[in-house]
C-alpha positions in Angstrom: 53.3 -79.5 64.6 53.0 -79.2 60.8 56.0 -80.5 58.9 58.6 -78.2 57.4 59.9 -80.6 54.8 58.2 -83.4 52.9 60.6 -86.1 51.6 59.3 -87.9 48.4 60.7 -91.3 47.8 59.7 -93.4 44.8 60.5 -97.0 45.1 60.2 -100.3 43.2 60.9 -103.7 44.7 63.9 -102.7 46.8 62.6 -103.2 50.4 66.0 -103.8 52.0 67.6 -100.7 50.6 64.5 -98.6 51.3 64.7 -99.7 55.0 68.2 -98.3 55.2 67.1 -95.1 53.5 64.3 -94.7 56.0 66.6 -95.4 58.9 68.8 -92.5 57.8 65.8 -90.2 57.8 64.9 -91.4 61.3 68.4 -90.1 62.4 67.9 -86.6 61.0 68.6 -83.7 63.3 65.2 -82.1 62.5 63.3 -85.4 62.2 60.3 -84.0 64.1 59.9 -81.5 61.2 59.8 -84.1 58.5 57.1 -85.8 56.6 58.2 -88.9 54.7 56.1 -90.0 51.7 57.0 -93.3 50.1 55.4 -94.1 46.8 55.6 -97.6 45.4 55.8 -97.5 41.7 54.0 -100.9 41.3 53.0 -102.6 44.5 55.5 -105.1 46.0 54.6 -107.4 48.9 58.0 -107.2 50.6 57.9 -103.4 50.4 54.3 -103.2 51.6 55.1 -105.5 54.6 58.2 -103.4 55.5 56.1 -100.2 55.4 53.3 -101.7 57.4 55.7 -102.9 60.1 57.5 -99.5 60.2 54.2 -97.7 60.5 53.0 -99.9 63.3 56.2 -99.3 65.4 57.3 -95.9 64.1 56.1 -93.9 67.1 57.2 -96.5 69.7 60.8 -97.0 69.0 62.5 -94.6 71.5 59.8 -92.2 72.7 61.4 -89.3 70.8 59.6 -87.1 68.2 59.6 -88.9 64.9 59.1 -87.9 61.3 55.6 -88.5 59.9 55.5 -91.6 57.6 53.0 -92.1 54.9 53.1 -94.6 52.0 51.1 -95.2 48.9 51.2 -97.4 45.8 50.4 -96.6 42.2 50.1 -98.8 39.1 53.6 -99.4 37.6 54.5 -96.3 35.8 57.9 -94.5 36.1 59.6 -92.4 38.8 58.2 -89.2 37.4 54.6 -90.4 38.0 55.5 -91.6 41.5 57.1 -88.2 42.3 54.1 -86.3 41.0 51.8 -88.4 43.1 53.9 -87.9 46.2 54.0 -84.1 45.8 50.2 -84.0 45.7 50.2 -85.8 49.1 52.8 -83.4 50.6 51.6 -81.1 53.3 54.9 -79.2 54.0 55.9 -76.0 52.2 59.0 -77.6 50.8 59.7 -81.0 49.2 62.9 -83.0 49.0 63.2 -85.6 46.3 65.6 -88.5 47.0 66.0 -92.0 45.7 65.4 -95.1 47.8 69.1 -95.9 47.5 70.1 -92.5 48.9 71.3 -92.4 52.5 71.2 -88.9 53.9 73.8 -87.7 56.4 72.1 -86.8 59.7 72.1 -83.0 59.1 71.3 -83.1 55.4 67.6 -82.1 55.8 68.6 -79.3 58.2 71.0 -78.0 55.6 68.3 -77.9 52.9 65.8 -76.3 55.2 68.3 -73.6 56.3 69.0 -72.5 52.8 65.3 -72.2 51.9 64.4 -70.4 55.1 67.4 -67.9 55.0 67.2 -64.4 53.8 68.4 -64.6 50.2 68.8 -61.4 48.3 70.8 -62.2 45.1 74.1 -60.7 44.3 74.0 -60.6 40.5 77.8 -60.2 40.2 78.8 -63.3 42.1 75.6 -65.4 42.0 76.0 -65.8 45.7 73.1 -65.8 48.2 73.7 -63.7 51.3 73.1 -66.3 54.0 74.2 -65.4 57.5 75.3 -68.6 59.1 73.2 -69.7 62.1 70.8 -66.8 61.6 67.9 -68.1 59.6 64.8 -66.0 59.1 61.2 -67.0 58.5 61.3 -65.6 55.0 60.5 -68.4 52.5 62.2 -68.2 49.2 60.0 -69.2 46.3 62.4 -69.0 43.4 65.2 -71.6 44.1 65.8 -75.3 44.2 68.6 -76.6 46.4 70.9 -79.3 45.2 72.7 -81.4 47.8 76.0 -83.3 47.3 75.9 -87.0 46.6 78.8 -89.5 46.5 79.1 -93.2 46.6 78.3 -94.9 49.9 81.7 -95.6 51.6 80.3 -99.0 52.7 80.5 -100.1 49.0 83.6 -101.6 47.4 84.7 -99.0 44.9 85.2 -100.4 41.4 87.2 -98.6 38.7 84.0 -97.9 36.8 82.4 -96.3 39.9 85.4 -94.0 40.3 85.1 -93.1 36.6 81.3 -92.4 36.9 81.9 -90.0 39.8 84.5 -87.9 37.9 83.2 -88.1 34.3 79.7 -86.8 34.7 78.0 -90.0 33.5 76.6 -90.6 36.9 76.9 -87.2 38.7 78.7 -84.1 37.6 79.7 -82.7 41.0 83.4 -82.0 40.1 82.1 -79.4 37.6 80.2 -77.7 40.5 83.2 -77.0 42.7 83.4 -73.3 41.6 79.7 -72.9 42.6 79.8 -74.2 46.2 77.2 -72.3 48.3 76.2 -70.4 45.1 73.6 -70.2 42.4 74.6 -72.4 39.5 74.8 -70.3 36.2 71.4 -70.3 34.6 72.6 -71.7 31.3 74.0 -74.8 33.0 71.6 -75.5 35.8 69.3 -78.0 34.2 72.3 -80.4 33.8 72.4 -80.7 37.6 68.8 -81.0 38.6 69.4 -84.4 40.1 66.2 -85.7 41.6 68.1 -88.1 43.7 68.8 -85.3 46.1 67.1 -81.9 45.4 64.6 -79.8 47.3 62.2 -77.2 46.0 59.1 -75.3 47.3 56.1 -77.5 47.1 53.9 -75.1 45.1 56.6 -75.1 42.4 56.8 -78.9 42.3 53.0 -79.0 42.0 53.0 -76.6 39.2 56.1 -77.9 37.3 55.5 -81.6 37.2 57.6 -84.4 35.8 56.6 -85.8 32.5 54.7 -89.1 32.9 55.0 -90.2 29.2 58.7 -91.1 29.7 59.2 -94.8 29.3 63.0 -95.1 29.5 65.3 -94.1 32.2 67.6 -91.2 31.4 66.9 -87.5 31.0 63.7 -86.8 32.8 65.6 -84.9 35.5 67.2 -82.6 33.0 64.0 -82.1 31.0 62.2 -81.1 34.3 65.2 -78.8 35.2 64.9 -77.1 31.8 61.2 -76.3 32.4 62.1 -75.0 35.9 64.7 -72.7 34.4 62.2 -71.4 31.8 59.9 -70.1 34.5 62.7 -68.5 36.4 63.6 -71.1 39.1 67.3 -70.9 40.0 69.4 -73.8 41.3 71.6 -73.3 44.4 74.3 -75.8 45.3 74.6 -76.7 49.0 77.6 -79.1 49.3 77.1 -79.4 53.0 73.9 -81.4 52.6 75.5 -84.7 52.1 74.1 -88.0 50.8 75.5 -91.4 50.0 74.5 -93.4 47.0 74.2 -97.1 47.8 74.2 -98.7 44.4 77.1 -101.0 43.4 77.9 -100.8 39.7 79.9 -103.1 37.5 81.3 -102.1 34.1 78.8 -104.2 32.3 75.9 -102.6 34.2 77.3 -99.1 33.6 77.6 -99.7 29.8 74.1 -101.1 29.7 72.8 -98.0 31.5 74.7 -95.6 29.2 73.2 -97.5 26.2 69.8 -96.9 27.6 70.7 -93.2 28.1 71.4 -93.1 24.4 68.0 -94.5 23.5 66.2 -92.2 25.9 68.2 -89.1 24.7 66.7 -89.5 21.2 63.2 -89.9 22.6 63.5 -87.1 25.1 64.8 -84.6 22.5 61.7 -85.4 20.4 59.5 -84.7 23.4 61.2 -81.4 24.2 63.2 -80.0 21.2 64.8 -77.5 23.5 66.8 -80.3 25.2 70.1 -81.1 23.6 71.9 -84.2 24.9 72.9 -86.1 21.8 76.3 -85.2 20.2 75.9 -82.3 17.7 78.1 -80.1 15.6 81.8 -80.9 16.2 80.9 -83.4 18.9 79.0 -85.5 16.4 82.3 -85.8 14.4 84.6 -86.5 17.3 82.3 -88.9 19.3 82.8 -91.9 16.9 86.6 -91.4 17.2 86.4 -91.4 21.0 84.2 -94.5 20.9 87.1 -96.4 19.2 89.4 -95.9 22.2 89.9 -99.0 24.5 89.5 -96.7 27.6 86.7 -96.3 30.1 85.7 -93.1 28.3 85.8 -94.8 24.9 83.7 -97.8 26.0 81.0 -95.5 27.5 81.0 -93.3 24.3 80.5 -96.4 22.2 77.6 -97.6 24.4 76.0 -94.2 24.2 76.2 -94.1 20.4 74.9 -97.7 20.2 71.8 -96.5 22.1 71.4 -93.5 19.9 71.5 -95.5 16.8 69.2 -98.3 17.9 
């Protein structure tokens, strides 16, 4: 049976986390409809050994239908290049991008697939899609991406900075999406939420609107990609029932270093795509230095962001 959903996972030297990620995919309710494509961004012996072992025993574990598993390696580039490579290898009509530290709930893939396969005439007044629960059709929607919900892995010890990152938007901005549960996110805001750690999209669109491969710093490649999706008329639908858990412990020092990198990459990405606006401007440019003086979590992150912008 041809797969219904291809899952693209870029990875770099995180074999143990990747193993857990793949184990979660093996527990999906529609696992027999899945194609898993792992792309090593720079070959790593431990990861290669893991994938070789999994591939050898993948179909023998319990005698039940399994997802298809393929793996490739490319010269060290960035996640965007790895995603683009994976999309070209995908054979399903839909692709789901996740990170190697994203653990999907057992029915997450089913939730993504349901939205894409449901009849979806748009209600322009409410931005809602008319989806009749438990009555999917075979109609394929070609103009939406579907964002699932991601939160910290409950197995992790939650630090104060991790709690801050989840509510502030520095990591994910899901609190801002509460008014748009099971709805299309307003067009003017949607690129801010095109999180490629957990987003699905028709494969032809992913092949047409590729990630930039000239990005050298982590930061805004998701948003830049999302802006180009918006420009060609792709809408973003929020499906909070497709749940995922982010297994990535974070200390305050690590978070501040990450935000400093975000500041550096913000300047570079705005030069690449002038339509993108992520550095403080107008009144924000005036107030941001004042916020950066505060001895608070918000103040310390603002200070790190400004440091990156000015470096």
